[in-house]
N, C-alpha and C positions, 0 to 999 in steps of 0.2 A: 504494500499499499503505499502511496504517495503522501507525505505530510501536508500537501496542498490540495488533497481532494476534499470534495463537498462534505462528506461525512466527518471527516476530522476536523475541518474548520467549523462545522455546526457545533460538534462537541466541544471544541475549544471555546467557542462563543458561549455557549451554554454555562461552561464551568467559569468563565470570566463573569457573566451576568449574576451568578450565585455569588462569587466572591465580592463583587460590588455590593450587593444587598446585604452580605454579612459585614461588610467594612462600614456601611451606615449605620446598621444596628449596633455595633459596638461603639461607634462614634456617639450615637445617642445615649448608651449606656455609661460612657465615660462622662458626658456632659451631665447627666443626672447624678453620677456619683460626685462629681464636682460641686453641683448645686447642693447636694446633701451635706458635703464637708463644710462648705461655707456656712451652711444654716446651723450646723452643729457648733461650728467655732464662734458663729455670732451669738447663739443662744441655746447652749446645750440643754438646759431644763425644758424649754419649750419644745424643742425637737424631741427629746426623749419622752416626753408627754404625749404629744401627737403621733409620733412614729411607732413607740413601742408600748403605748398606754401605760407608762410608768406613773406611780403616784407616791405621795408621802405617806407615812403611817397615820391612820386614822381619817383619811380621805376616802370619799367615795367617786367613783368615775363612771360617768354616763356616756356611753357612746350612741350617738345619734347618726344614722346613716341615711342619705337622701336617696330616693329612688329617682331613676332616670325617666 
């Protein structure tokens, strides 16, 4: 088989498209992690309470979920 045949080029293009989608996904994950890190540095207590539902001893926590 020739490396320039249609089937090989199609497979290479499909692999390239998949890798580009994965690249975008990981860039988004990195951005989200960076925002989380900045939120944690800015206000650790608020971040822990909202993200991990942490509370102080003797407190009650109510979680309200909005339906779409």
